[in-house]
N, C-alpha and C positions, 0 to 999 in steps of 0.2 A: 442332179444327181445323177453319177454316173453309173454305167453300165453295169460295172461293176457292183453293186452295191445291193444288199439284200434286202427282200421283201416278206414283213411277215403279218400273219393276222393274227391278232389275240381276241378271244373269246374271254371277256374278262367281267365274268355274269356273278364273281365269287370273292367276298372279300379276302380270302387266305390264299387261293391260288388262281392259278388263269392257265388257260388251257392255247399253247400256241402253233403254228402250221408255217412253218418257213423253209419258203426257196434259195437253195444258194445256185448263180449264177456258172457258179463255174463248175459243178459236176451237175446241175441238174436236180437233183435231189430234193424231197420236199421230204423236213421232218417237223415231228411231229413231236411236244413233250409237254407238260406238266411242271407249272412251274410254281411254285411257295413263294409267298411273300415272308412271312416273318424270320423265317429261318436265314432270308439274304441270298436264298439260290438266285429270283429273279433277277436281283440287281448284279450279283456275279455271274449270270448269262449274258446280261445287256450289256455288260464292260466288258468280255471277252469279243461282242462282235465289233466285226471291222466298220470304222463310221465313215459314212453316214448310214444306218439304216432305215430303210422307213417304214414306219409300225402302224399300220393300221386295227383300228376297234371301234364297237359301236358307244356313242356317247351314254354316258355317266356319269352319275355326279361322284360317285366314292373313289375318283382316280388321280386327287391331285399328285399324291406324291407321285404317283406313275409319271406321269406329265413333266412335272420337276425332273425328276431322274435321266427320263431320258435324253431332256436338253440338256443336263449337265453332261451328261454324257457325249452328246454330237449329234444325237440319233435325231430322226425327224418322225413325227405322229400327227399320224392324221383319223380324226375324230371323225367318222360317221353317223350320217342320219340309221336307227335302230329301225326304223318303220321302212325305209327302202332299202334297208340290207333284206330283211327280211323279207317281202316282196318281191326280192329277185332270184330266192330261192324255189328250186324246182319241187324239192321234198321238204313238204311243211314239218317235218319232225323234226325235231330239233334236240340236238348235243351239241356239250360242249366241243369237240372234235369236229364234229360237221360244220358248225360252226367257225370255225376258227380258219378251214377249209376253206371256207363260202367266201371269207373275208381275204383271205390269199388271193382267191381267183380274182374277187372283184376288184383285187391290187393290181392283176397280172396284167387283166384287160382292158384296165383303164376305165373301169367303171367305176368306180369308189365313190359313193354319195358322201363324198366330202362336206363337213359345215363348219361354218368358222367358231371358235372358240374364243373367250375372252382371254388378255394377258391375266399374268401373275398381280399387277397394280389394278385392274378391271378387276376381277374379283374381290382385293382386297377393299377397294370401292362398295361394292354392292355387300360385303361384310356392314360395313357403317351403314347402310341406307338402311338395312334389315335391323341392324340393332336400333337406330334412330326411330324407327318404326314403333318397334316395340315397346319400345322406351314411353313413346307418344302413347302408344295402347295402354301402357299401364296406369300414368299419368290419368289420363280421359278418365280409366276407371275408377281410380280411386276418388279423383272430385266430384263424377257423379253418387259414388256412395257417399260421401259427409254431405253434398248438397240431398239427396234422399233423408240422409238422416235427419238434418235441420227443417225440411218441409217437415216431415215427420211429428217435430215437435214445433210448428208454425212458425218456424221462418223462412221467410224466400226471399235472399238478396240476388237471384242469381251469379253475374261477376263481382259486384261487391263482396260477396263470401269470403274471396279470396284477399281482400285486402287487410291490415293489421285489425280493423273493428271487428270485420267479419270472424277473424280467426278466433278474435277473443269470447266473440257470442258463440261458437262451436265453443270452445273453450269450458264455458260457462251452462252449457246443456245441463239440467239436470237427468239422468240417465245412472240404467243398472249396470251393474259390475262386465258384464259382459258386454254391451254396448257401449260402454265407458274404454273399454279396450279396445274394441273396433274402429271406434272415433279418435281412440289416442294414435294408435300406428300408423295409420294414414296422415294422422297431422304432422308427427315426428318425422315420416320419411318425407315430405313432399318442406317441410320446414329445413330442414339437411338437405337441400339438395340445392340450393341455388346455383351454384358452380355446375351442377347436370342440368339445369333449366337452362343457362346460358348457352351450355354447349349443343345443346338438341335446338336450339332457336336458332343459331347462327346460319 
């Protein structure tokens, strides 16, 4: 990081805009601005900054696009622990402008509580794990539903219920119209998801 690089604190508490406080090292001036996201104002502003600029912001789960944009433009993003940032404030009353200036002050004093953030590749793997977990829960829920239905009709096969013979027994249960539909939809879903089961159990 060169001595002429700009440092900027961003209060990213809204999905539509961010409030910034930026120090220009050549003039010593602190500039405060509000940048809109959807109209491209934020992207244009950062594209016009000399690189590399160091940007500090509180940790949030809705700023992946912002992280990618800064990386593409050659800027450096520091993400800070939100609780530590707030604990370091003298005045506890929160405003977007005050928060942005506070983050800038922490950057200038080398007291910014930077935390580790996962890479794009690591985040993508996490998405796979979350999806896998949700699908496992869905499969378990459907199996429990069918198993309870079979037990209600006097059939208790445990794991054998999911064999070809067990599925035939499920299909052969004498049920009312709505109970039959409640049985048929999970059966169709599970029977047509062999490739999904192979994928999820890898």
